[in-house]
C-alpha positions in Angstrom: -7.8 -37.1 -1.2 -6.0 -36.7 2.1 -2.6 -37.1 0.4 -3.5 -34.6 -2.3 -4.5 -32.0 0.3 -1.2 -32.5 2.1 0.6 -32.1 -1.2 -1.3 -28.9 -1.9 -0.6 -27.6 1.6 3.1 -28.3 1.1 3.2 -26.5 -2.2 1.3 -23.5 -0.7 3.7 -23.3 2.3 6.7 -23.3 -0.1 5.1 -20.5 -2.2 4.1 -18.4 0.8 7.7 -18.5 2.1 9.0 -17.3 -1.3 6.3 -14.7 -1.5 7.5 -13.2 1.7 11.0 -12.9 0.3 9.5 -10.9 -2.5 7.6 -8.5 -0.2 4.3 -10.2 -0.9 2.0 -11.9 1.6 0.3 -15.3 1.2 -2.4 -17.4 2.8 -3.6 -21.0 2.1 -7.1 -22.4 2.5 -8.1 -26.0 1.6 -11.5 -24.9 0.2 -12.9 -22.0 -1.8 -15.5 -21.4 1.0 -12.8 -20.9 3.6 -10.9 -18.6 1.3 -14.0 -16.6 0.4 -14.9 -16.1 4.0 -11.4 -14.9 4.8 -11.4 -12.5 1.8 -14.8 -11.0 2.7 -13.6 -10.5 6.3 -10.5 -8.6 5.1 -12.6 -6.1 3.2 -13.3 -3.4 5.8 -16.6 -1.5 6.2 -16.8 1.6 4.1 -14.1 0.6 1.6 -14.0 0.9 -2.1 -13.4 -2.3 -4.1 -12.3 -2.9 -7.7 -12.6 -6.3 -9.4 -10.6 -7.5 -12.4 -11.9 -10.0 -14.9 -11.7 -13.3 -13.1 -13.5 -16.6 -13.5 -12.0 -17.7 -10.1 -14.0 -15.1 -8.1 -17.1 -15.9 -10.2 -16.8 -19.6 -9.3 -16.3 -18.7 -5.6 -19.4 -16.6 -5.5 -17.5 -13.5 -4.6 -18.9 -11.4 -7.4 -22.3 -12.3 -6.3 -21.6 -11.7 -2.6 -20.0 -8.2 -3.0 -23.1 -6.3 -4.0 -24.9 -7.6 -0.9 -22.4 -5.6 1.1 -24.2 -2.3 1.2 -21.3 -0.7 3.1 -19.0 -0.9 0.1 -18.4 1.2 -3.0 -18.0 -1.3 -5.8 -16.3 -0.9 -9.2 -17.7 -4.0 -10.7 -18.4 -4.7 -14.4 -22.0 -5.5 -15.3 -23.5 -7.2 -18.4 -24.0 -5.1 -21.5 -22.0 -2.1 -20.3 -20.6 0.2 -23.0 -16.9 0.6 -23.4 -17.2 4.2 -21.9 -18.9 2.8 -18.8 -16.2 0.1 -18.4 -13.4 2.6 -18.9 -14.8 4.8 -16.1 -14.9 1.8 -13.8 -11.3 0.8 -14.7 -10.0 4.3 -13.9 -11.9 4.4 -10.6 -10.5 1.0 -9.7 -7.0 2.3 -9.7 -7.7 4.4 -6.6 -9.7 1.7 -4.8 -8.9 0.5 -1.3 -8.9 -3.1 -2.5 -8.5 -4.7 -5.8 -9.5 -8.4 -6.3 -8.2 -10.5 -9.1 -6.8 -13.9 -10.0 -3.6 -14.8 -11.8 -2.9 -16.9 -14.9 0.0 -18.7 -13.1 2.1 -18.7 -10.0 5.5 -20.4 -9.5 6.7 -22.3 -6.5 9.3 -19.5 -6.3 6.5 -17.0 -5.6 6.4 -15.3 -9.0 3.2 -14.3 -10.8 2.6 -14.3 -14.5 -0.4 -12.8 -16.2 -1.6 -12.1 -19.8 -4.0 -9.3 -20.3 -5.9 -7.8 -23.3 -6.7 -4.2 -22.5 -4.3 -4.2 -19.5 -6.5 -2.8 -16.8 -6.2 -5.9 -14.6 -2.4 -6.0 -14.8 -2.1 -2.2 -14.5 -4.0 -2.4 -11.1 -1.8 -5.2 -10.0 1.3 -3.2 -10.7 0.2 0.2 -9.3 -2.8 2.1 -7.8 -5.1 0.2 -5.5 -3.9 0.2 -1.9 -4.3 -3.5 -1.4 -4.4 -6.2 -4.1 -5.8 -9.7 -3.3 -4.8 -12.3 -5.8 -7.0 -15.4 -5.5 -5.5 -18.5 -7.0 -6.6 -22.2 -7.3 -4.0 -24.9 -6.9 -4.3 -25.7 -10.6 -2.4 -22.6 -11.4 0.8 -23.6 -9.5 3.8 -24.1 -11.8 7.3 -25.4 -11.0 9.1 -22.5 -12.7 8.7 -19.3 -14.7 9.0 -21.1 -18.1 6.1 -23.4 -17.2 4.1 -20.5 -15.8 4.4 -18.6 -19.1 3.5 -21.8 -21.0 0.4 -22.3 -18.8 -0.7 -18.7 -19.3 -0.3 -18.9 -23.1 -1.5 -22.5 -23.7 -4.2 -23.0 -21.0 -5.5 -19.7 -19.6 -5.5 -17.7 -22.9 -7.3 -20.3 -25.1 -9.9 -21.1 -22.4 -10.6 -17.4 -21.9 -10.9 -16.9 -25.6 -13.5 -19.6 -25.8 -15.3 -18.0 -22.8 -15.2 -14.6 -24.5 -16.1 -16.0 -27.9 -13.0 -14.7 -29.5 -12.1 -15.7 -33.0 -8.4 -16.6 -32.4 -6.4 -19.6 -33.5 -5.9 -20.8 -29.9 -9.7 -20.9 -29.4 -9.8 -23.5 -32.2 -6.6 -25.4 -31.7 -6.0 -25.1 -28.0 -2.4 -23.9 -28.6 -0.8 -20.4 -28.7 0.8 -19.6 -32.0 1.8 -16.1 -31.0 -0.9 -14.6 -33.3 -1.6 -11.0 -34.1 -5.4 -11.6 -34.5 -7.8 -8.7 -34.2 -9.4 -10.7 -31.4 -6.2 -11.4 -29.5 -6.4 -11.0 -25.7 -2.6 -11.3 -25.4 -1.6 -7.7 -25.4 0.3 -7.5 -22.1 2.6 -10.1 -20.6 3.3 -9.2 -17.0 5.8 -10.9 -14.8 5.6 -9.9 -11.1 8.7 -10.9 -9.2 8.6 -8.4 -6.3 6.4 -5.9 -4.6 8.0 -2.4 -4.0 5.4 -1.9 -1.2 5.7 -4.7 1.3 2.4 -6.6 1.8 0.5 -4.7 -0.8 0.0 -7.9 -2.8 -1.6 -10.7 -0.9 -1.9 -14.1 -2.6 -4.7 -16.4 -1.4 -4.0 -20.0 -2.4 -6.8 -22.5 -2.5 -6.6 -26.3 -2.5 -9.1 -26.6 -5.3 -9.1 -26.3 -9.1 -10.6 -22.8 -9.9 -10.7 -20.6 -13.0 -8.6 -20.8 -16.1 
């Protein structure tokens, strides 16, 4: 375990150096608990917070912890909301002080790759919220862009389709076939190689397997 943690730390340090070259910030924490404590401390009193669809933040307990902060204005999806309600939340999220999300894959070169269905999550990553925190388990680290794209299409998308009970080929076979299914969640493919606003995107890397 000690050797694994050192390996994860080495990978994270490489990624953080490359993120800085791309005008993005990065931090590394060995555990989800430490990462969660840091994230919650960074969200200042009286702020507004939007949250993208993310299993990672669910597993970390962040989605449960945020509503306990009575000092925050939250744009957080709730069960059984109508599309109109969700759309209103998405629009408000674009002007939030903070936006919290994960990523489908990150390369050792500091590149992010994401697949999105509606596009609200990737839209907020690209433009709008003043600060974007991207929380990422070590399982999402890929050696290069090609492997990051493959991971997003063949690991993240099929697992998310199963979670969302989507009737897509990948949810049955575990492999992307570039489908045009009515249930596809693969509408937007977004490659983030640089931040026009230095430090706006802050990647939090965690030495644990989290999310899809």
